[in-house]
C-alpha positions in Angstrom: 32.1 15.5 43.9 29.0 15.8 41.8 27.0 19.0 42.5 23.3 19.0 43.1 20.8 21.7 41.9 18.9 23.2 44.9 15.3 23.9 44.2 14.1 26.3 46.8 10.2 26.2 47.5 7.9 23.2 47.3 5.0 24.6 45.6 3.6 24.0 42.2 6.7 26.0 40.7 9.2 24.0 42.8 7.7 20.6 42.2 7.8 21.3 38.5 11.4 22.5 38.5 12.4 19.2 40.6 10.6 17.0 38.0 12.3 18.7 35.1 15.7 18.5 36.6 15.5 14.9 37.7 14.2 14.0 34.4 17.1 15.6 32.6 19.5 13.4 35.0 20.4 16.1 37.4 20.8 15.5 41.2 18.2 17.5 43.2 18.0 19.0 46.7 14.5 20.0 47.3 14.4 22.6 49.9 11.8 24.4 52.2 12.3 26.5 55.2 9.2 25.1 57.0 10.5 22.3 58.9 7.0 21.0 59.4 6.5 20.1 55.8 6.0 16.4 55.1 9.1 15.0 53.2 7.5 11.7 52.2 4.6 13.6 50.7 6.9 16.0 48.7 8.8 13.0 47.6 5.4 11.5 46.1 4.7 14.8 44.6 8.0 14.8 42.6 8.1 11.1 41.8 10.8 8.3 42.4 12.8 8.9 39.3 16.5 10.3 39.9 18.6 11.3 42.9 16.4 13.5 45.1 17.4 14.8 48.5 15.0 16.7 50.6 16.1 19.2 53.3 13.6 21.3 55.5 14.3 23.9 58.0 17.6 25.6 58.1 20.1 25.5 54.9 23.4 24.5 56.3 27.0 25.4 54.9 27.4 21.8 54.3 24.5 21.6 52.0 25.5 24.8 50.3 28.8 23.4 49.5 27.2 20.7 47.3 25.0 23.1 45.4 25.8 24.1 41.8 23.0 26.6 41.2 19.7 27.3 42.7 16.1 27.3 41.3 14.1 29.8 43.5 10.4 29.6 43.5 8.8 33.0 42.6 7.0 33.6 45.9 10.4 33.6 47.7 12.0 37.1 47.8 15.6 37.1 46.7 16.8 38.9 49.9 15.6 36.3 52.6 18.5 35.0 54.6 19.2 31.6 52.8 19.1 33.5 49.5 21.8 35.9 50.7 23.8 32.9 52.0 23.7 31.4 48.6 24.7 34.7 46.9 27.6 35.1 49.3 28.8 31.7 48.3 28.7 32.7 44.5 25.7 30.5 43.6 23.4 31.8 40.9 19.6 32.1 41.4 17.3 31.0 38.7 14.0 31.4 38.1 11.6 28.7 37.0 11.4 30.5 33.7 15.2 30.7 33.2 15.3 26.8 34.0 12.5 25.9 31.4 13.9 28.3 28.8 17.3 26.6 28.9 15.8 23.3 28.4 12.9 24.2 26.2 13.0 24.5 22.3 11.4 26.6 19.7 10.0 30.2 19.5 9.1 32.0 22.7 6.5 34.8 23.6 6.8 36.2 26.9 4.1 38.6 28.3 4.2 40.6 31.4 2.6 43.5 33.0 0.7 44.4 36.1 -2.8 43.7 34.6 -4.2 41.6 31.7 -1.5 39.0 31.6 -3.9 36.0 31.8 -6.4 37.4 29.2 -3.6 38.4 26.8 -1.7 35.2 27.2 -4.8 32.9 26.6 -6.0 34.9 23.8 -2.3 34.8 22.1 -2.3 31.1 22.8 -5.5 30.6 21.1 -4.1 32.8 18.2 -0.8 30.7 18.0 -2.8 27.2 17.9 -5.0 28.5 15.3 -2.1 29.4 13.0 0.7 27.0 14.1 -1.4 24.2 15.3 -2.4 23.1 18.8 0.0 20.3 19.0 2.9 22.9 18.4 1.6 25.5 20.8 2.2 25.5 24.5 0.5 28.1 27.0 2.6 28.1 30.3 3.9 30.2 33.1 1.9 32.2 35.7 -1.4 31.3 34.0 -1.3 28.0 35.8 0.7 25.3 33.9 4.5 25.6 35.0 6.9 26.3 32.1 9.0 23.6 33.4 6.1 21.0 33.2 6.1 21.4 29.3 9.7 22.2 28.5 10.9 18.8 27.8 8.0 18.3 25.4 9.0 21.3 23.1 10.5 20.9 19.6 12.3 23.2 17.5 9.1 24.1 15.7 7.4 24.6 18.9 5.8 28.1 19.9 5.5 28.8 23.8 3.4 31.4 25.1 4.5 32.3 28.5 2.9 34.6 31.2 5.6 36.0 33.3 5.5 37.7 36.6 7.9 40.2 38.0 8.9 37.8 40.7 10.1 35.4 37.9 11.8 38.0 35.9 14.0 39.0 38.9 16.0 35.7 38.4 15.8 35.4 34.7 19.3 35.3 33.2 19.3 34.1 29.6 15.7 34.3 29.0 15.2 35.5 25.4 11.7 35.7 23.8 11.2 36.5 20.1 8.3 38.5 20.9 7.9 40.1 24.3 5.2 42.3 25.6 4.6 44.6 28.7 1.0 45.3 29.0 1.1 48.1 31.8 3.0 48.9 34.8 1.0 50.3 37.8 1.5 50.0 41.5 1.6 46.4 42.7 3.9 44.1 44.9 5.6 47.1 46.4 5.9 45.0 49.5 8.4 43.2 47.6 9.8 45.4 45.0 9.9 48.6 47.3 9.7 51.2 44.7 7.8 51.8 41.4 11.2 52.5 39.7 12.4 49.1 40.7 9.2 47.3 39.7 8.9 49.0 36.4 12.7 48.0 35.6 11.9 44.5 36.5 8.9 44.3 34.1 11.0 46.0 31.5 14.0 43.4 31.7 11.7 40.8 29.9 13.4 42.5 26.7 16.8 42.5 28.2 18.4 39.9 25.9 16.3 40.7 22.9 17.8 42.2 19.8 16.7 44.2 16.7 15.5 40.8 15.1 12.9 40.5 17.9 9.7 42.5 18.7 8.6 44.1 22.0 4.9 44.9 22.3 4.4 48.2 24.7 1.5 50.0 25.7 1.8 53.6 24.3 -0.7 54.9 27.0 1.7 54.1 29.7 4.3 57.1 29.9 7.1 54.9 31.5 6.5 52.3 28.8 6.5 54.9 26.0 9.7 56.2 27.2 11.3 52.8 27.4 10.3 52.3 23.9 13.1 54.7 22.9 15.8 52.5 24.5 14.3 49.0 24.0 16.8 46.6 22.1 13.9 45.2 20.2 11.8 46.5 17.4 8.8 48.2 19.3 5.2 47.8 18.4 2.9 50.0 20.1 -0.7 49.6 21.2 -3.2 52.2 22.6 -6.9 52.3 23.6 -6.7 56.4 24.0 -4.5 57.6 21.3 -4.7 57.5 17.5 -1.4 56.0 16.3 -0.1 56.2 12.8 1.8 53.1 13.3 0.6 50.2 15.7 -2.6 48.9 16.9 -5.4 51.3 18.5 -9.1 52.0 19.1 -10.8 54.3 16.4 -14.2 54.9 18.0 -15.8 51.5 18.3 -13.2 49.8 15.9 -10.0 47.9 16.9 -7.5 48.7 13.9 -4.0 48.1 12.9 -2.1 50.9 11.2 1.0 50.4 9.3 2.6 51.8 6.1 -0.3 54.3 5.7 -2.9 51.3 5.5 -5.4 50.2 8.1 -6.7 46.7 8.8 -9.7 46.1 11.1 -9.5 43.7 13.7 -13.2 44.1 14.6 -15.8 46.3 16.3 -16.1 46.1 20.1 -19.6 44.6 19.7 -18.2 41.7 17.7 -16.1 40.5 20.7 -17.2 38.5 23.8 -14.7 40.4 26.0 -16.2 43.6 27.4 -14.4 46.8 28.9 -11.7 48.9 27.7 -9.1 46.9 29.7 -10.1 43.8 27.4 -9.9 45.8 24.2 -6.3 46.7 25.1 -5.7 42.7 25.7 -7.1 42.1 22.3 -4.9 44.9 20.8 -1.8 43.6 22.6 -2.7 39.9 21.4 -3.0 41.2 17.9 0.2 43.0 17.9 1.8 39.7 19.1 0.2 37.6 16.6 1.0 40.0 13.7 4.6 40.1 15.0 4.6 36.3 14.7 3.5 36.4 11.1 -0.2 35.3 11.6 -2.4 36.7 9.0 -4.9 39.4 10.3 -7.8 37.2 9.2 -6.9 34.6 11.6 -6.1 37.0 14.5 -9.5 38.7 13.8 -11.4 35.4 13.7 -9.8 34.1 17.0 -10.4 37.4 18.9 -14.0 37.5 18.0 -14.7 33.9 19.2 -12.7 34.2 22.4 -14.5 34.1 25.7 -13.5 35.7 28.8 -10.9 34.0 30.9 -12.0 32.5 34.1 -11.7 35.0 37.1 -11.6 38.0 34.8 -14.7 39.9 34.7 -16.3 36.6 34.3 -20.1 36.3 33.9 -21.2 33.5 36.4 -24.9 33.6 36.8 -28.2 35.5 37.0 -30.3 35.3 40.1 -33.4 37.1 40.8 -32.7 39.5 38.1 -29.1 40.1 39.3 -25.9 39.4 37.2 -23.0 38.0 39.1 -19.3 38.6 38.0 -16.3 36.9 39.0 -13.2 39.3 38.8 -11.1 37.5 41.4 -8.0 38.2 39.2 -8.4 42.0 40.2 -5.6 41.6 42.7 -4.8 45.2 42.8 -6.7 48.5 42.7 -5.7 49.2 38.9 -7.0 45.7 37.9 -10.1 46.2 40.1 -10.6 49.6 38.6 -11.0 47.9 35.2 -13.7 45.5 36.6 -15.7 48.7 37.7 -15.5 50.3 34.4 -16.9 47.0 32.8 -20.0 47.4 34.6 -23.1 49.1 33.0 -25.6 49.0 36.0 -25.6 49.9 39.7 -23.2 47.3 41.4 -22.8 45.6 44.7 -18.9 45.1 45.2 -17.0 42.7 47.1 -13.5 44.0 47.8 -10.6 43.4 50.1 -8.1 40.6 51.0 -4.4 40.4 51.8 -2.3 43.7 52.1 0.4 44.1 49.5 1.1 47.6 50.5 -1.2 49.3 47.9 -3.2 52.4 48.2 -7.0 52.5 47.5 -7.8 56.0 46.7 -8.2 55.7 43.0 -10.2 52.6 43.2 -12.4 54.2 45.7 -12.8 57.3 43.7 -13.7 55.1 40.6 -17.1 54.0 42.4 -18.9 57.0 41.3 -22.5 56.1 40.6 -21.5 52.5 39.6 -20.8 51.2 43.0 -23.9 51.4 45.2 -22.9 49.0 48.0 -19.5 47.7 49.2 -18.7 44.4 51.3 -15.1 44.3 52.7 -13.2 41.0 53.8 -9.8 40.1 54.7 -6.9 41.9 56.2 -7.4 45.2 54.4 -11.0 45.7 55.2 -10.3 48.6 57.9 -7.7 50.2 55.6 -10.1 50.5 52.8 -13.0 51.4 54.8 -11.0 54.4 56.0 -10.2 55.3 52.5 -13.9 55.1 51.7 -14.8 57.6 54.5 -12.1 59.8 53.2 -14.1 60.3 49.9 -17.6 60.2 51.6 -18.5 56.7 50.7 -20.2 55.2 53.7 -22.5 52.6 52.2 -20.2 49.5 53.2 -20.1 46.5 55.4 -17.6 43.9 56.9 -17.9 40.2 56.3 -16.0 37.5 57.8 -16.3 35.1 55.0 -17.0 34.9 51.2 -20.4 33.5 52.0 -21.4 36.2 54.4 -20.2 38.7 51.7 -22.2 37.1 48.8 -25.4 36.9 51.1 -25.1 40.4 52.0 -24.7 41.5 48.3 -27.7 39.3 47.2 -29.6 41.2 49.9 -29.0 44.5 48.5 -29.0 44.0 44.8 -32.0 44.7 42.8 -33.3 43.3 39.7 -31.2 44.6 36.8 -28.2 45.2 39.0 -25.0 43.5 39.4 -22.8 41.9 42.0 -19.1 42.0 41.3 -16.2 40.3 43.0 -13.3 42.4 42.3 -11.1 42.6 45.4 -8.3 45.1 44.6 -6.2 42.7 46.8 -4.4 39.4 47.0 -6.3 36.3 48.1 -3.8 35.1 50.7 -4.8 34.8 54.3 -8.4 33.7 53.5 -7.8 31.6 50.3 -5.1 29.7 48.9 -5.0 31.6 45.7 -7.4 33.9 43.5 -8.6 30.8 41.6 -9.9 29.4 44.7 -11.3 32.6 45.8 -13.2 33.1 42.6 -14.3 29.4 42.4 -15.9 29.8 45.9 -17.6 33.0 44.8 -19.1 31.3 41.8 -20.2 28.5 43.7 -22.1 30.5 46.5 -23.7 32.7 43.6 -24.9 29.6 41.8 -26.4 28.3 45.0 -28.4 31.3 45.9 -32.0 30.6 46.3 -34.4 32.1 43.4 -37.2 34.3 45.3 
């Protein structure tokens, strides 16, 4: 009997995986535990090509007996009952990244980390396109375009830049990037990974299949990653925004530089880049390190970095209304990322925070308010938890809002000309929004529609 591939999860990742497998001639069982899903709608999303079976609700032993392996969507924990059933039956769990890697071709760059992935991936993609050609460059993964959607288009001379989450790395098996990068590791997704040690190990596993012929770009300022550099199987390239490195990429005053073999090459001065804030300078350093590791000339790296604009939802300037500048940092989905958003503000700021509770603590975020955050509006599941944290540190100028519209209006009423309004929630979007992109776009639309006085 011919076995089928089980694709678990019917979101963008699962649909992409099903399409790839069917296009490659595999039989597919598309599975979702929610029996209320519309099977015909799912079939339309996947298309009619190939042998597709849809299973909703419980996963029976009879179905499991017909499965060769399972491609599990990143949003599904690997310890849910059906996943444990599969493991007990000896069925391997693959991530979408693993599936796409096995079908894709060319050279792969894998970028992970708690914060900065999207900006670094986008900038790295722009650098690769400038050097290797846009037709040979694919920017995929957690950034929005599923890796599986592009895998069959790749050729031997393709260059793939993949943004990879910890959830995807959990079930990556043979994934082997030529250049990997771990930008930082700070507390996030502990509701899933349970401990920081486990979370850090998952991030570091991006280099598990690399060899001494490959490169791994690591943040020297992160003690865990600096320690990992000593045992990493690839050739380690460090970057730092705080230390003067003799070998590697670092900041020297207002300059971003690459030091090697007792020489120094200048990437550029901070006032030459459109990206602002230390977090973005780190992203530029990391992308530059990846570019040089891929053989791109410094002249190209520097030129592209200076022309690069902020990624949507990451400290993204939106509009000025009544003398107040509005910034969309919806990608600030955890406290450490949101701290970077606050640090990028140079004027008194009205801040919108709160959302889905991932088990984070907010002490460091609140302590960062200082004289920058003058007023806070809290939304979502975490608003009471964050408010309690604010009171602990003597910050009482906050209010609750039940919608983004109410939050934007409250900030508009409090912000004075010359000040800023910043959406940087320190939380995931789930519960109130489908994803952080939707949250950011709603914020931008509301800000742009504010009346002029």
